[in-house]
Backbone as CSV, one residue per row, in Angstrom:
resi,resn,N_x,N_y,N_z,CA_x,CA_y,CA_z,C_x,C_y,C_z
1,UNK,-12.091,5.836,45.465,-12.410,5.879,44.061,-13.472,6.947,43.828
2,UNK,-13.315,7.718,42.788,-14.270,8.782,42.497,-15.474,8.220,41.769
3,UNK,-16.616,8.776,42.069,-17.827,8.343,41.375,-17.914,9.060,40.036
4,UNK,-18.769,8.536,39.177,-18.899,9.136,37.848,-19.440,10.548,37.926
5,UNK,-20.198,10.876,38.998,-20.735,12.235,39.112,-19.633,13.243,39.385
6,UNK,-18.519,12.789,39.999,-17.411,13.698,40.247,-16.687,14.064,38.956
7,UNK,-16.798,13.212,37.951,-16.161,13.479,36.670,-17.072,14.258,35.734
8,UNK,-18.338,14.352,36.067,-19.296,15.029,35.194,-18.862,16.471,34.984
9,UNK,-18.947,16.913,33.760,-18.613,18.289,33.442,-17.146,18.499,33.134
10,UNK,-16.313,17.554,33.467,-14.891,17.679,33.165,-14.628,17.076,31.798
11,UNK,-13.899,17.782,31.006,-13.507,17.208,29.721,-12.037,16.841,29.803
12,UNK,-11.704,15.833,29.097,-10.324,15.375,29.101,-9.469,16.387,28.350
13,UNK,-8.313,16.716,28.903,-7.419,17.672,28.258,-6.911,17.075,26.950
14,UNK,-6.891,17.881,25.909,-6.417,17.416,24.614,-4.895,17.320,24.661
15,UNK,-4.411,16.122,24.338,-2.969,15.914,24.346,-2.423,16.172,22.952
16,UNK,-1.226,16.684,22.909,-0.555,16.869,21.621,0.693,15.995,21.618
17,UNK,1.022,15.474,20.443,2.151,14.568,20.307,3.112,15.125,19.273
18,UNK,4.394,14.975,19.552,5.404,15.456,18.607,5.456,14.540,17.394
19,UNK,6.024,15.055,16.322,6.169,14.258,15.105,7.063,13.042,15.370
20,UNK,8.084,13.214,16.211,8.978,12.103,16.528,8.225,11.002,17.282
21,UNK,7.355,11.393,18.221,6.568,10.409,18.964,5.642,9.662,18.016
22,UNK,4.990,10.392,17.121,4.070,9.759,16.176,4.795,8.750,15.291
23,UNK,5.964,9.157,14.772,6.734,8.264,13.896,7.173,7.014,14.652
24,UNK,7.633,7.177,15.884,8.063,6.030,16.680,6.878,5.138,17.035
25,UNK,5.731,5.740,17.341,4.529,4.967,17.662,4.086,4.142,16.449
26,UNK,4.141,4.740,15.264,3.762,4.020,14.042,4.748,2.882,13.786
27,UNK,6.035,3.143,13.977,7.055,2.106,13.785,6.814,0.939,14.756
28,UNK,6.574,1.251,16.020,6.311,0.221,17.020,5.025,-0.529,16.691
29,UNK,4.003,0.207,16.271,2.731,-0.420,15.924,2.932,-1.432,14.796
30,UNK,3.690,-1.077,13.785,3.907,-1.984,12.653,4.661,-3.244,13.088
31,UNK,5.673,-3.073,13.939,6.415,-4.243,14.433,5.501,-5.160,15.230
32,UNK,4.685,-4.582,16.098,3.793,-5.380,16.942,2.683,-6.025,16.115
33,UNK,2.168,-5.314,15.098,1.127,-5.890,14.233,1.688,-7.075,13.452
34,UNK,2.954,-6.991,13.042,3.584,-8.098,12.328,3.691,-9.331,13.221
35,UNK,3.693,-9.122,14.539,3.739,-10.224,15.496,2.330,-10.736,15.806
36,UNK,1.317,-10.097,15.220,-0.052,-10.545,15.425,-0.759,-9.881,16.595
37,UNK,-0.199,-8.819,17.127,-0.803,-8.124,18.267,-1.933,-7.232,17.752
38,UNK,-3.117,-7.283,18.366,-4.239,-6.440,17.922,-3.938,-4.951,18.116
39,UNK,-4.482,-4.153,17.231,-4.269,-2.713,17.282,-4.775,-2.126,18.597
40,UNK,-5.886,-2.643,19.113,-6.434,-2.142,20.378,-5.442,-2.320,21.519
41,UNK,-4.767,-3.464,21.552,-3.786,-3.714,22.613,-2.599,-2.772,22.474
42,UNK,-2.162,-2.539,21.255,-1.037,-1.631,21.021,-1.412,-0.230,21.483
43,UNK,-2.638,0.172,21.165,-3.115,1.485,21.602,-3.113,1.617,23.114
44,UNK,-3.569,0.554,23.810,-3.562,0.590,25.280,-2.139,0.713,25.813
45,UNK,-1.221,-0.033,25.213,0.172,0.000,25.670,0.782,1.391,25.507
46,UNK,0.425,2.058,24.419,0.974,3.393,24.153,0.115,4.505,24.746
47,UNK,-1.044,4.115,25.326,-2.011,5.071,25.865,-2.467,6.056,24.793
48,UNK,-2.740,5.491,23.611,-3.204,6.271,22.462,-4.364,5.500,21.834
49,UNK,-5.379,6.217,21.395,-6.520,5.576,20.755,-6.068,4.858,19.476
50,UNK,-6.550,3.637,19.253,-6.166,2.911,18.037,-6.479,3.700,16.761
51,UNK,-7.586,4.421,16.747,-7.935,5.216,15.571,-6.881,6.292,15.305
52,UNK,-6.319,6.821,16.373,-5.281,7.840,16.231,-4.010,7.234,15.641
53,UNK,-3.657,6.036,16.095,-2.497,5.347,15.509,-2.709,5.122,14.021
54,UNK,-3.926,4.696,13.671,-4.247,4.449,12.268,-4.105,5.729,11.454
55,UNK,-4.611,6.857,11.991,-4.502,8.142,11.283,-3.039,8.537,11.092
56,UNK,-2.236,8.392,12.136,-0.821,8.734,12.026,-0.135,7.888,10.963
57,UNK,-0.425,6.608,10.935,0.193,5.724,9.947,-0.226,6.126,8.541
58,UNK,-1.508,6.445,8.367,-2.003,6.878,7.054,-1.307,8.157,6.604
59,UNK,-1.198,9.115,7.512,-0.566,10.391,7.170,0.932,10.232,6.937
60,UNK,1.548,9.327,7.672,2.994,9.165,7.566,3.405,8.656,6.190
61,UNK,2.731,7.599,5.709,3.134,7.058,4.412,1.992,6.474,3.604
62,UNK,0.768,6.660,4.042,-0.375,6.193,3.271,-0.648,4.708,3.378
63,UNK,0.064,3.990,4.263,-0.113,2.554,4.366,-1.118,2.127,5.414
64,UNK,-1.483,2.978,6.319,-2.414,2.578,7.367,-1.741,1.701,8.407
65,UNK,-2.523,0.835,9.053,-1.998,0.050,10.161,-1.480,-1.304,9.766
66,UNK,-1.708,-1.742,8.554,-1.273,-3.064,8.132,0.231,-3.150,8.034
67,UNK,0.794,-4.337,8.217,2.232,-4.477,8.134,2.776,-4.392,6.724
68,UNK,1.928,-4.558,5.700,2.421,-4.411,4.326,1.718,-3.229,3.674
69,UNK,1.756,-3.157,2.394,1.290,-1.975,1.665,-0.220,-1.813,1.695
70,UNK,-0.801,-1.724,2.864,-2.195,-1.376,2.983,-3.169,-2.518,3.140
71,UNK,-2.794,-3.762,2.790,-3.776,-4.827,2.893,-3.746,-5.510,4.245
72,UNK,-2.704,-5.305,5.042,-2.660,-5.843,6.378,-2.344,-7.324,6.467
73,UNK,-1.904,-7.943,5.361,-1.655,-9.382,5.411,-0.207,-9.756,5.176
74,UNK,0.562,-8.918,4.575,1.929,-9.284,4.224,2.899,-9.083,5.364
75,UNK,4.108,-9.595,5.166,5.159,-9.434,6.161,5.857,-8.095,5.939
76,UNK,6.407,-7.507,6.994,7.109,-6.237,6.830,8.277,-6.410,5.865
77,UNK,8.416,-5.494,4.952,9.518,-5.540,4.002,9.337,-6.557,2.886
78,UNK,8.169,-7.150,2.786,7.911,-8.157,1.759,7.782,-7.470,0.398
79,UNK,8.540,-7.950,-0.582,8.448,-7.390,-1.929,7.205,-7.950,-2.622
80,UNK,6.849,-7.354,-3.729,5.682,-7.836,-4.465,5.876,-9.262,-4.952
81,UNK,7.097,-9.588,-5.379,7.379,-10.941,-5.848,7.214,-11.958,-4.726
82,UNK,7.719,-11.605,-3.535,7.572,-12.493,-2.379,6.106,-12.656,-1.997
83,UNK,5.370,-11.566,-2.070,3.950,-11.632,-1.749,3.215,-12.534,-2.741
84,UNK,3.547,-12.416,-4.030,2.906,-13.256,-5.046,3.208,-14.723,-4.771
85,UNK,4.461,-15.048,-4.450,4.823,-16.435,-4.144,4.048,-16.946,-2.937
86,UNK,3.968,-16.119,-1.895,3.249,-16.504,-0.681,1.774,-16.726,-0.972
87,UNK,1.189,-15.833,-1.747,-0.235,-15.950,-2.067,-0.508,-17.164,-2.954
88,UNK,0.398,-17.487,-3.858,0.218,-18.683,-4.698,0.264,-19.953,-3.856
89,UNK,1.176,-19.989,-2.886,1.222,-21.147,-1.972,-0.084,-21.242,-1.183
90,UNK,-0.591,-20.100,-0.760,-1.847,-20.077,-0.005,-3.012,-20.572,-0.865
91,UNK,-3.031,-20.196,-2.138,-4.080,-20.655,-3.053,-4.048,-22.172,-3.175
92,UNK,-2.848,-22.762,-3.316,-2.718,-24.215,-3.420,-3.287,-24.883,-2.171
93,UNK,-2.930,-24.360,-1.007,-3.428,-24.921,0.251,-4.940,-24.820,0.337
94,UNK,-5.486,-23.676,-0.017,-6.938,-23.488,0.049,-7.673,-24.404,-0.928
95,UNK,-7.093,-24.618,-2.091,-7.719,-25.537,-3.054,-7.723,-26.962,-2.516
96,UNK,-6.632,-27.363,-1.881,-6.568,-28.702,-1.282,-7.619,-28.846,-0.185
97,UNK,-7.748,-27.805,0.639,-8.744,-27.850,1.715,-10.159,-27.929,1.149
98,UNK,-10.402,-27.195,0.074,-11.730,-27.221,-0.548,-12.048,-28.610,-1.095
99,UNK,-11.071,-29.230,-1.764,-11.275,-30.572,-2.305,-11.535,-31.578,-1.194
100,UNK,-10.815,-31.473,-0.115,-11.026,-32.357,1.019,-12.439,-32.178,1.577
101,UNK,-12.882,-30.930,1.703,-14.227,-30.668,2.226,-15.294,-31.258,1.305
102,UNK,-15.078,-31.176,-0.001,-16.031,-31.766,-0.956,-16.109,-33.272,-0.773
103,UNK,-14.945,-33.915,-0.649,-14.914,-35.369,-0.489,-15.554,-35.780,0.839
104,UNK,-15.295,-35.038,1.883,-15.883,-35.351,3.187,-17.402,-35.202,3.136
105,UNK,-17.876,-34.151,2.479,-19.325,-33.942,2.358,-19.967,-35.088,1.575
106,UNK,-19.317,-35.526,0.493,-19.853,-36.633,-0.307,-19.870,-37.918,0.510
107,UNK,-18.827,-38.164,1.295,-18.767,-39.362,2.131,-19.909,-39.379,3.138
108,UNK,-20.115,-38.256,3.832,-21.157,-38.219,4.847,-22.545,-38.246,4.231
109,UNK,-22.678,-37.742,3.027,-23.964,-37.825,2.336,-24.294,-39.291,2.043
110,UNK,-23.310,-40.053,1.571,-23.513,-41.478,1.288,-23.849,-42.242,2.574
111,UNK,-23.177,-41.890,3.651,-23.392,-42.560,4.948,-24.805,-42.310,5.475
112,UNK,-25.336,-41.138,5.213,-26.653,-40.785,5.751,-27.796,-41.403,4.956
113,UNK,-27.532,-41.879,3.740,-28.604,-42.465,2.918,-28.862,-43.885,3.225
């Protein structure tokens, strides 16, 4: 194994990537992100810096690394109507959770007195 002093003074050669490679990398990144894979892991798998993947995705279509139109939360190919329905369901769930937390807090407050 080489010591760090053997690498001193050497700069890493700048790699160039074809447009086809970039497009395929962005496509793969989006599929993997939709599966919940972190961008850092995808970058390691492709041997490309995650920031570089993000730049390519931004330049390709302005969407960045998220699986939907820039917010990173939607499903691939999700229409605005589908997203609204999904978000409304999420709001209902969050409201139920909030109400439960309020009731639990009130119960434990009574118990502690």
